[in-house]
DRENPA-3360 file (N, C-alpha, C; in nm, 2 decimals, always signed):
BEGIN
1 = MESRNDVP = +3.36/-1.94/+0.47/+3.40/-1.82/+0.41/+3.32/-1.80/+0.27 ~ +3.27/-1.68/+0.25/+3.19/-1.65/+0.13/+3.29/-1.61/+0.02 ~ +3.25/-1.66/-0.10/+3.33/-1.61/-0.21/+3.28/-1.48/-0.27 ~ +3.35/-1.41/-0.35/+3.30/-1.29/-0.40/+3.19/-1.31/-0.50 ~ +3.19/-1.43/-0.56/+3.08/-1.47/-0.65/+2.94/-1.47/-0.58 ~ +2.94/-1.49/-0.45/+2.81/-1.50/-0.37/+2.74/-1.37/-0.37 ~ +2.81/-1.26/-0.37/+2.75/-1.13/-0.36/+2.66/-1.10/-0.48 ~ +2.71/-1.11/-0.61/+2.62/-1.09/-0.72/+2.51/-1.18/-0.73;
9 = QRSDAQRN = +2.53/-1.31/-0.68/+2.41/-1.40/-0.69/+2.30/-1.35/-0.59 ~ +2.34/-1.30/-0.47/+2.24/-1.26/-0.38/+2.17/-1.13/-0.44 ~ +2.24/-1.04/-0.50/+2.17/-0.93/-0.56/+2.09/-0.97/-0.68 ~ +2.14/-1.06/-0.76/+2.06/-1.12/-0.87/+1.93/-1.18/-0.81 ~ +1.94/-1.25/-0.70/+1.83/-1.32/-0.64/+1.73/-1.22/-0.59 ~ +1.78/-1.11/-0.54/+1.69/-1.00/-0.49/+1.62/-0.93/-0.61 ~ +1.69/-0.91/-0.72/+1.63/-0.85/-0.84/+1.53/-0.94/-0.89 ~ +1.56/-1.07/-0.90/+1.46/-1.17/-0.95/+1.33/-1.16/-0.87;
17 = RGRILEVA = +1.35/-1.17/-0.74/+1.23/-1.16/-0.65/+1.15/-1.04/-0.67 ~ +1.22/-0.92/-0.68/+1.16/-0.80/-0.70/+1.08/-0.79/-0.83 ~ +1.14/-0.84/-0.94/+1.07/-0.85/-1.07/+0.95/-0.94/-1.07 ~ +0.96/-1.05/-1.00/+0.85/-1.14/-0.99/+0.73/-1.07/-0.92 ~ +0.76/-1.00/-0.81/+0.66/-0.93/-0.73/+0.60/-0.81/-0.81 ~ +0.68/-0.74/-0.89/+0.62/-0.63/-0.97/+0.53/-0.69/-1.08 ~ +0.57/-0.79/-1.15/+0.49/-0.85/-1.25/+0.37/-0.91/-1.19 ~ +0.38/-0.98/-1.08/+0.27/-1.04/-1.01/+0.16/-0.94/-0.98;
25 = LVELSRSA = +0.20/-0.82/-0.93/+0.11/-0.72/-0.89/+0.02/-0.68/-1.01 ~ +0.09/-0.66/-1.12/+0.01/-0.62/-1.25/-0.07/-0.73/-1.29 ~ -0.02/-0.85/-1.31/-0.09/-0.97/-1.37/-0.21/-1.02/-1.28 ~ -0.18/-1.02/-1.15/-0.29/-1.07/-1.05/-0.40/-0.96/-1.04 ~ -0.36/-0.84/-1.06/-0.46/-0.73/-1.06/-0.56/-0.75/-1.18 ~ -0.50/-0.80/-1.29/-0.59/-0.82/-1.41/-0.67/-0.95/-1.40 ~ -0.61/-1.05/-1.34/-0.69/-1.18/-1.33/-0.63/-1.26/-1.21 ~ -0.71/-1.30/-1.12/-0.67/-1.38/-1.01/-0.62/-1.52/-1.05;
33 = AVPLSVIA = -0.67/-1.56/-1.17/-0.64/-1.70/-1.22/-0.52/-1.70/-1.32 ~ -0.45/-1.59/-1.33/-0.33/-1.59/-1.42/-0.24/-1.70/-1.39 ~ -0.20/-1.78/-1.49/-0.10/-1.89/-1.46/+0.03/-1.84/-1.41 ~ +0.08/-1.91/-1.31/+0.21/-1.87/-1.25/+0.32/-1.87/-1.35 ~ +0.31/-1.96/-1.45/+0.41/-1.97/-1.56/+0.42/-1.84/-1.64 ~ +0.30/-1.77/-1.65/+0.30/-1.64/-1.73/+0.37/-1.54/-1.65 ~ +0.35/-1.53/-1.51/+0.42/-1.44/-1.43/+0.57/-1.46/-1.44 ~ +0.61/-1.59/-1.43/+0.75/-1.62/-1.43/+0.81/-1.57/-1.56;
41 = KKAGVGQG = +0.74/-1.60/-1.67/+0.80/-1.57/-1.81/+0.81/-1.42/-1.82 ~ +0.70/-1.34/-1.78/+0.71/-1.20/-1.79/+0.81/-1.14/-1.70 ~ +0.84/-1.20/-1.59/+0.95/-1.15/-1.50/+1.09/-1.19/-1.55 ~ +1.09/-1.28/-1.65/+1.22/-1.32/-1.70/+1.30/-1.42/-1.62 ~ +1.22/-1.50/-1.54/+1.29/-1.60/-1.46/+1.23/-1.74/-1.50 ~ +1.31/-1.84/-1.47/+1.27/-1.98/-1.49/+1.18/-2.03/-1.38 ~ +1.12/-2.14/-1.41/+1.02/-2.20/-1.31/+1.09/-2.23/-1.18 ~ +1.21/-2.28/-1.19/+1.29/-2.32/-1.06/+1.31/-2.20/-0.97;
49 = TFYRNFPS = +1.35/-2.09/-1.04/+1.37/-1.96/-0.96/+1.24/-1.91/-0.90 ~ +1.14/-1.92/-0.99/+1.01/-1.88/-0.94/+0.96/-1.95/-0.81 ~ +0.97/-2.09/-0.82/+0.92/-2.17/-0.71/+1.01/-2.17/-0.59 ~ +1.14/-2.14/-0.61/+1.23/-2.12/-0.50/+1.18/-2.00/-0.41 ~ +1.14/-1.90/-0.48/+1.09/-1.78/-0.41/+0.95/-1.79/-0.36 ~ +0.86/-1.85/-0.44/+0.72/-1.86/-0.41/+0.67/-2.00/-0.44 ~ +0.67/-2.09/-0.34/+0.63/-2.23/-0.36/+0.48/-2.25/-0.39 ~ +0.40/-2.14/-0.38/+0.26/-2.16/-0.41/+0.20/-2.03/-0.45;
57 = REALVLEV = +0.08/-2.03/-0.51/+0.01/-1.91/-0.55/-0.02/-1.83/-0.43 ~ -0.06/-1.89/-0.32/-0.10/-1.82/-0.20/+0.02/-1.74/-0.15 ~ +0.14/-1.81/-0.15/+0.26/-1.74/-0.09/+0.29/-1.62/-0.18 ~ +0.27/-1.63/-0.31/+0.30/-1.51/-0.40/+0.20/-1.40/-0.37 ~ +0.07/-1.43/-0.37/-0.03/-1.33/-0.35/-0.01/-1.26/-0.22 ~ +0.01/-1.34/-0.11/+0.03/-1.27/+0.02/+0.15/-1.19/+0.03 ~ +0.26/-1.23/-0.04/+0.38/-1.15/-0.04/+0.36/-1.02/-0.12 ~ +0.29/-1.03/-0.24/+0.26/-0.91/-0.31/+0.18/-0.81/-0.23;
65 = HRREVERL = +0.08/-0.86/-0.16/+0.00/-0.77/-0.07/+0.08/-0.72/+0.04 ~ +0.16/-0.80/+0.11/+0.25/-0.76/+0.22/+0.34/-0.64/+0.18 ~ +0.40/-0.66/+0.06/+0.49/-0.56/+0.01/+0.42/-0.43/-0.02 ~ +0.30/-0.43/-0.08/+0.23/-0.31/-0.10/+0.19/-0.24/+0.03 ~ +0.15/-0.32/+0.13/+0.11/-0.26/+0.26/+0.24/-0.20/+0.32 ~ +0.35/-0.27/+0.31/+0.47/-0.21/+0.37/+0.51/-0.08/+0.30 ~ +0.51/-0.08/+0.17/+0.54/+0.05/+0.10/+0.45/+0.16/+0.14 ~ +0.32/+0.13/+0.16/+0.22/+0.23/+0.20/+0.25/+0.28/+0.34;
73 = TEGAAELL = +0.27/+0.19/+0.43/+0.28/+0.23/+0.57/+0.41/+0.29/+0.60 ~ +0.52/+0.25/+0.54/+0.65/+0.31/+0.56/+0.65/+0.45/+0.50 ~ +0.57/+0.47/+0.40/+0.56/+0.60/+0.34/+0.51/+0.71/+0.43 ~ +0.43/+0.68/+0.53/+0.38/+0.78/+0.62/+0.49/+0.85/+0.70 ~ +0.58/+0.77/+0.76/+0.69/+0.83/+0.84/+0.78/+0.90/+0.75 ~ +0.81/+0.85/+0.63/+0.90/+0.92/+0.53/+0.85/+1.06/+0.50 ~ +0.72/+1.06/+0.47/+0.66/+1.19/+0.43/+0.66/+1.29/+0.55 ~ +0.64/+1.24/+0.67/+0.64/+1.33/+0.78/+0.78/+1.39/+0.81;
81 = RSREPDRA = +0.88/+1.32/+0.77/+1.02/+1.37/+0.78/+1.05/+1.48/+0.68 ~ +0.98/+1.48/+0.57/+1.02/+1.58/+0.47/+0.91/+1.68/+0.43 ~ +0.79/+1.67/+0.49/+0.68/+1.76/+0.46/+0.62/+1.81/+0.59 ~ +0.54/+1.92/+0.57/+0.46/+1.97/+0.68/+0.35/+1.86/+0.70 ~ +0.30/+1.84/+0.82/+0.20/+1.73/+0.85/+0.08/+1.73/+0.76 ~ +0.02/+1.84/+0.72/-0.10/+1.84/+0.64/-0.06/+1.80/+0.50 ~ +0.06/+1.84/+0.45/+0.10/+1.80/+0.31/+0.14/+1.65/+0.31 ~ +0.20/+1.60/+0.42/+0.23/+1.46/+0.43/+0.10/+1.38/+0.43;
89 = LREWMDRL = +0.00/+1.42/+0.50/-0.12/+1.35/+0.51/-0.19/+1.35/+0.37 ~ -0.19/+1.46/+0.30/-0.26/+1.46/+0.17/-0.18/+1.38/+0.07 ~ -0.05/+1.38/+0.07/+0.03/+1.30/-0.02/+0.01/+1.15/+0.01 ~ +0.01/+1.12/+0.14/-0.01/+0.98/+0.18/-0.15/+0.93/+0.13 ~ -0.25/+1.02/+0.13/-0.38/+0.98/+0.09/-0.38/+0.94/-0.06 ~ -0.29/+1.01/-0.14/-0.28/+0.97/-0.28/-0.22/+0.83/-0.29 ~ -0.12/+0.80/-0.20/-0.06/+0.67/-0.20/-0.17/+0.56/-0.16 ~ -0.25/+0.60/-0.07/-0.36/+0.51/-0.02/-0.45/+0.48/-0.14;
97 = AVFAMAKA = -0.48/+0.58/-0.22/-0.57/+0.56/-0.33/-0.51/+0.46/-0.43 ~ -0.38/+0.48/-0.46/-0.31/+0.38/-0.55/-0.31/+0.24/-0.49 ~ -0.29/+0.23/-0.36/-0.30/+0.10/-0.29/-0.44/+0.04/-0.30 ~ -0.54/+0.13/-0.28/-0.68/+0.08/-0.29/-0.71/+0.03/-0.43 ~ -0.66/+0.09/-0.53/-0.68/+0.05/-0.67/-0.61/-0.09/-0.69 ~ -0.49/-0.10/-0.64/-0.41/-0.22/-0.66/-0.48/-0.34/-0.58 ~ -0.53/-0.30/-0.46/-0.60/-0.40/-0.38/-0.73/-0.45/-0.44 ~ -0.80/-0.35/-0.51/-0.92/-0.39/-0.57/-0.89/-0.49/-0.68;
105 = GLAEALRQ = -0.78/-0.47/-0.76/-0.75/-0.56/-0.86/-0.71/-0.70/-0.80 ~ -0.64/-0.69/-0.69/-0.60/-0.82/-0.62/-0.70/-0.88/-0.54 ~ -0.82/-0.82/-0.52/-0.92/-0.86/-0.42/-0.95/-1.01/-0.43 ~ -0.98/-1.06/-0.55/-1.01/-1.20/-0.56/-0.90/-1.29/-0.53 ~ -0.78/-1.26/-0.58/-0.66/-1.34/-0.56/-0.63/-1.34/-0.41 ~ -0.65/-1.23/-0.34/-0.62/-1.22/-0.20/-0.73/-1.30/-0.12 ~ -0.85/-1.29/-0.16/-0.96/-1.37/-0.10/-0.93/-1.52/-0.11 ~ -0.89/-1.56/-0.22/-0.85/-1.70/-0.24/-0.73/-1.74/-0.16;
113 = ATRATGGP = -0.63/-1.66/-0.15/-0.51/-1.69/-0.08/-0.54/-1.70/+0.07 ~ -0.61/-1.60/+0.13/-0.64/-1.60/+0.27/-0.73/-1.72/+0.31 ~ -0.82/-1.76/+0.22/-0.91/-1.87/+0.24/-0.82/-2.00/+0.24 ~ -0.73/-2.01/+0.15/-0.65/-2.13/+0.14/-0.55/-2.15/+0.25 ~ -0.50/-2.03/+0.30/-0.40/-2.04/+0.41/-0.46/-2.03/+0.55 ~ -0.59/-1.99/+0.56/-0.65/-1.97/+0.69/-0.60/-1.84/+0.75 ~ -0.54/-1.75/+0.67/-0.49/-1.63/+0.72/-0.60/-1.53/+0.75 ~ -0.56/-1.41/+0.80/-0.66/-1.31/+0.83/-0.72/-1.25/+0.70;
121 = ERPGYSLV = -0.85/-1.22/+0.71/-0.92/-1.16/+0.60/-0.87/-1.03/+0.55 ~ -0.81/-0.95/+0.64/-0.76/-0.82/+0.60/-0.61/-0.81/+0.65 ~ -0.52/-0.89/+0.58/-0.38/-0.89/+0.62/-0.32/-0.75/+0.61 ~ -0.25/-0.70/+0.71/-0.19/-0.57/+0.70/-0.27/-0.45/+0.75 ~ -0.40/-0.48/+0.78/-0.49/-0.37/+0.82/-0.44/-0.29/+0.94 ~ -0.39/-0.36/+1.04/-0.34/-0.29/+1.16/-0.22/-0.20/+1.13 ~ -0.14/-0.24/+1.03/-0.03/-0.15/+0.99/-0.08/-0.02/+0.92 ~ -0.18/-0.03/+0.84/-0.24/+0.08/+0.78/-0.30/+0.17/+0.89;
129 = VDAIKLLL = -0.37/+0.11/+0.98/-0.43/+0.19/+1.09/-0.32/+0.27/+1.17 ~ -0.21/+0.20/+1.19/-0.10/+0.26/+1.26/-0.04/+0.38/+1.18 ~ -0.03/+0.37/+1.05/+0.02/+0.48/+0.97/-0.08/+0.60/+0.97 ~ -0.21/+0.57/+0.97/-0.31/+0.67/+0.97/-0.30/+0.75/+1.11 ~ -0.29/+0.67/+1.22/-0.27/+0.73/+1.35/-0.15/+0.82/+1.36 ~ -0.04/+0.77/+1.31/+0.08/+0.85/+1.30/+0.06/+0.99/+1.23 ~ +0.00/+0.98/+1.12/-0.03/+1.11/+1.04/-0.13/+1.20/+1.11 ~ -0.24/+1.14/+1.16/-0.33/+1.22/+1.23/-0.27/+1.29/+1.36;
137 = DANHEAGT = -0.20/+1.21/+1.44/-0.14/+1.26/+1.56/-0.04/+1.38/+1.52 ~ +0.03/+1.37/+1.42/+0.12/+1.48/+1.37/+0.04/+1.60/+1.34 ~ -0.07/+1.58/+1.27/-0.15/+1.69/+1.23/-0.22/+1.76/+1.35 ~ -0.27/+1.68/+1.44/-0.33/+1.73/+1.56/-0.23/+1.82/+1.64 ~ -0.11/+1.76/+1.65/+0.00/+1.84/+1.72/+0.03/+1.97/+1.65 ~ +0.03/+1.97/+1.52/+0.06/+2.09/+1.45/-0.06/+2.18/+1.43 ~ -0.18/+2.13/+1.47/-0.30/+2.22/+1.46/-0.35/+2.23/+1.32 ~ -0.31/+2.14/+1.23/-0.34/+2.16/+1.08/-0.47/+2.09/+1.04;
145 = IRPGVSVD = -0.53/+2.01/+1.13/-0.66/+1.95/+1.10/-0.75/+1.98/+1.22 ~ -0.88/+1.97/+1.20/-0.98/+1.99/+1.31/-0.95/+1.90/+1.43 ~ -0.97/+1.94/+1.55/-0.95/+1.86/+1.67/-1.04/+1.74/+1.67 ~ -1.00/+1.63/+1.73/-1.08/+1.52/+1.76/-1.10/+1.42/+1.64 ~ -1.04/+1.44/+1.53/-1.06/+1.35/+1.42/-0.99/+1.22/+1.46 ~ -1.06/+1.11/+1.46/-1.00/+0.98/+1.50/-0.97/+0.90/+1.37 ~ -0.90/+0.79/+1.40/-0.87/+0.70/+1.29/-1.00/+0.64/+1.23 ~ -1.10/+0.61/+1.31/-1.22/+0.56/+1.26/-1.29/+0.67/+1.17;
153 = DFLLAIAG = -1.29/+0.79/+1.22/-1.35/+0.90/+1.14/-1.28/+0.91/+1.00 ~ -1.15/+0.90/+1.00/-1.07/+0.91/+0.88/-1.11/+0.79/+0.78 ~ -1.11/+0.67/+0.84/-1.14/+0.56/+0.76/-1.28/+0.57/+0.70 ~ -1.38/+0.61/+0.77/-1.52/+0.63/+0.72/-1.52/+0.74/+0.61 ~ -1.44/+0.84/+0.63/-1.44/+0.95/+0.53/-1.38/+0.91/+0.40 ~ -1.28/+0.83/+0.40/-1.21/+0.79/+0.28/-1.26/+0.66/+0.22 ~ -1.36/+0.60/+0.28/-1.42/+0.47/+0.23/-1.46/+0.48/+0.09 ~ -1.49/+0.59/+0.04/-1.54/+0.61/-0.10/-1.43/+0.57/-0.20;
161 = IWEIDVSG = -1.30/+0.57/-0.16/-1.20/+0.54/-0.26/-1.21/+0.39/-0.30 ~ -1.27/+0.31/-0.22/-1.28/+0.17/-0.25/-1.40/+0.14/-0.34 ~ -1.48/+0.25/-0.37/-1.59/+0.24/-0.46/-1.56/+0.29/-0.60 ~ -1.44/+0.34/-0.62/-1.41/+0.40/-0.75/-1.38/+0.29/-0.84 ~ -1.43/+0.30/-0.97/-1.41/+0.20/-1.07/-1.27/+0.20/-1.12 ~ -1.20/+0.09/-1.10/-1.06/+0.08/-1.14/-1.04/+0.10/-1.29 ~ -1.14/+0.06/-1.37/-1.12/+0.07/-1.51/-1.15/+0.20/-1.57 ~ -1.20/+0.30/-1.49/-1.23/+0.43/-1.53/-1.11/+0.53/-1.50;
169 = DWHGQAAR = -1.14/+0.66/-1.50/-1.04/+0.76/-1.47/-1.03/+0.77/-1.31 ~ -0.98/+0.66/-1.26/-0.98/+0.66/-1.11/-0.88/+0.76/-1.05 ~ -0.77/+0.80/-1.12/-0.68/+0.90/-1.07/-0.75/+1.03/-1.05 ~ -0.82/+1.08/-1.15/-0.88/+1.21/-1.14/-0.99/+1.21/-1.03 ~ -1.07/+1.10/-1.03/-1.18/+1.09/-0.94/-1.13/+1.08/-0.79 ~ -1.02/+1.00/-0.77/-0.97/+0.99/-0.64/-0.91/+1.12/-0.59 ~ -0.84/+1.19/-0.68/-0.78/+1.32/-0.64/-0.89/+1.42/-0.60 ~ -1.00/+1.42/-0.67/-1.11/+1.52/-0.64/-1.17/+1.48/-0.50;
177 = LLDIIMDG = -1.19/+1.35/-0.48/-1.25/+1.30/-0.36/-1.16/+1.33/-0.24 ~ -1.03/+1.30/-0.26/-0.93/+1.32/-0.15/-0.91/+1.47/-0.12 ~ -0.92/+1.56/-0.22/-0.91/+1.70/-0.20/-1.03/+1.75/-0.11 ~ -1.15/+1.70/-0.14/-1.27/+1.73/-0.07/-1.25/+1.69/+0.08 ~ -1.20/+1.57/+0.10/-1.18/+1.52/+0.24/-1.08/+1.60/+0.31 ~ -0.97/+1.63/+0.24/-0.86/+1.71/+0.31/-0.92/+1.85/+0.34 ~ -0.99/+1.91/+0.25/-1.05/+2.04/+0.28/-1.14/+2.03/+0.41 ~ -1.22/+1.93/+0.42/-1.30/+1.90/+0.54/-1.22/+1.88/+0.66;
185 = LRVGAPGR = -1.11/+1.82/+0.65/-1.02/+1.80/+0.77/-0.96/+1.93/+0.82 ~ -0.94/+2.02/+0.73/-0.88/+2.15/+0.76/-0.98/+2.25/+0.83 ~ -1.11/+2.23/+0.80/-1.21/+2.32/+0.85/-1.21/+2.31/+1.00 ~ -1.19/+2.42/+1.07/-1.19/+2.42/+1.22/-1.06/+2.39/+1.28 ~ -0.95/+2.38/+1.20/-0.82/+2.35/+1.25/-0.77/+2.47/+1.33 ~ -0.72/+2.45/+1.45/-0.68/+2.56/+1.53/-0.56/+2.64/+1.48 ~ -0.49/+2.60/+1.38/-0.38/+2.67/+1.32/-0.25/+2.61/+1.38 ~ -0.14/+2.65/+1.32/-0.01/+2.60/+1.37/+0.02/+2.65/+1.50;
193 = RQPGT = +0.06/+2.56/+1.59/+0.10/+2.60/+1.73/+0.25/+2.63/+1.73 ~ +0.29/+2.72/+1.81/+0.43/+2.75/+1.82/+0.49/+2.65/+1.92 ~ +0.61/+2.60/+1.89/+0.68/+2.51/+1.98/+0.67/+2.55/+2.13 ~ +0.63/+2.46/+2.22/+0.63/+2.49/+2.36/+0.50/+2.56/+2.41 ~ +0.40/+2.58/+2.32/+0.28/+2.64/+2.36/+0.17/+2.54/+2.37;
% end
């Protein structure tokens, strides 16, 4: 039987883990070699709590990346529930740009972690592809983008976001690039189809 004191401990443990991951994203984006003790201190947790959650640097890096991929990919379905398909796609592209900038900062730490664990070079890639497919399919169904745009076409079109300098005005540059891409996707769109047609 669980005591009532167990519930706050579990929520405290979740908050601790969440704080560690948030701080780790920022700190590892700055330097792949940041000491884990710095992350623990900035997250406001002791070494024991930190290592209970993340027994190694690799475990931490992979969890930070997994969490960011999860946020990105789950966002596709959420946007489609609350927006028209073309708006959902454009807003998701903004989220993809944020993800790309975070991943650029994490690139070296992620490279080291996947090399050390023997994990895939592009963890989470298939989830991102699935999210893109979901968004493109919804837009094709609604007639809001040109016919025949594939996931591969989309990935090639947005590849430029990975070339943006993270240290510059990446927000503005990414927004302009993604607006251009979205305008191109809309050219030749058959228009909104009526249900049942």
